[in-house]
N, C-alpha and C positions, 0 to 999 in steps of 0.2 A: 574479544567481541564476537557475539553470535552472528552467524550468517542466517539469512532468511531460510525458512523451511520451504521446500518446494511442493507445490500442489500439482497434481497431474490429471485431475478430472474436474469437469464443470460442476458435478454434483458435490464434490468435496469443497470446492470454492464457495458455492452457495450455502452449504451447511455451516461453514466457518464464519461467513459474513453474518448469517442469521444468529448463530450461537454466541458470538463475541460482541460485547458492546462497542469495542474499538477494534476494528479489523483493517489491516493495511495490505494492499496487493502491489507488488512490484512486477509489472508485466514487461517482459523483454523478449528479444530474439537472439539466437546464438551468434549470428554474424554482425551484430550491432556494436560498434566500438563505443558509442555513447552509452549504451546500456551497461557495458562492462566497466566503463570509467566512472559512471554515476553511482552504481550500486554500493560500493564501499562508503561513499560520502553519505548516502541515505541511511545505511546501516549505522553509521556513527551517530547521526542525528537521532534515529529512533531508539538507540541504546539509552537515551535519557528519558524515555517514556515506557516504563516497564509494563503498563497495563494495555499497551497496544500490541495486539497479536499480529505479527508481520510475516507475510508469506511472499514467495516469488512464483511466477508462472511463466513458463516458456511458451510463447504464443505458437510456436511450431508444434509442440507436443499437445497443446490444447487449442486447436484452431477455432473451435466454436466460441472461445472467449471473445474474439473480435466482434462477432455479431451480438453476443449477450450484453457486452458493455460498450458497444459502439467505439471500437478502437481502430484507428486508421494509421497509427505510427507506433514506434517504440523508442524509448521506454515510455510506459504510462504508469503513473503513480496514483493509486486510488485509496482514499481513506473513507471508511464507512463508520458511521456512528449509529448504533442501534438499527443496523440494516439499511441505512440510507446513505447515499454518497454525499460526502461533505467537501472533499478536496479531490480535484482532478488536475494533475500536471502531466504534460506530455513533452517528449523530445528534449528540448533545452529547458532545464529546470534551474531557477535561481535558488540555490540551497539556503541562503539566508532568509529569503522570503518564505520558502517552504517551511523552514524551522519556526518562523514567527507564526504562521498559520496553524501548524501542529500544536505549538505551545498554547495558543489562545483556545483552541478546541479542547485540548487535553485538560487545561486548567479549569475550564467551564465544566467539563464532565466530572472531574475529580472533586471540584468544590461542591457541585450539586449532590454528589454521592455522600459527602461528609455531612451535609446539612440534613440528610434524611434520618 
């Protein structure tokens, strides 16, 4: 299983969200036990969705991310579709519900691309 690629600047984050139709951010902090425990579960879920470009961001290394995306806790999971935020989960994440939300959006995106 691939681990998330790490982004270290706000400009890289914004470019990747703009450039990728499906972009995912996993925002964490180094001393957050929930962050470290949840990340492998989310990576396993996202492994089923190859068109989603997934990245992680350490909020301590990129402190301006908190203001840019209105983040008050960690972890925060953000899914962007064509540059717009579609999913936001924070702190305690129900992985099955998260998987259902991702599946619904992913299927809608990939089905609409097939019809074109």
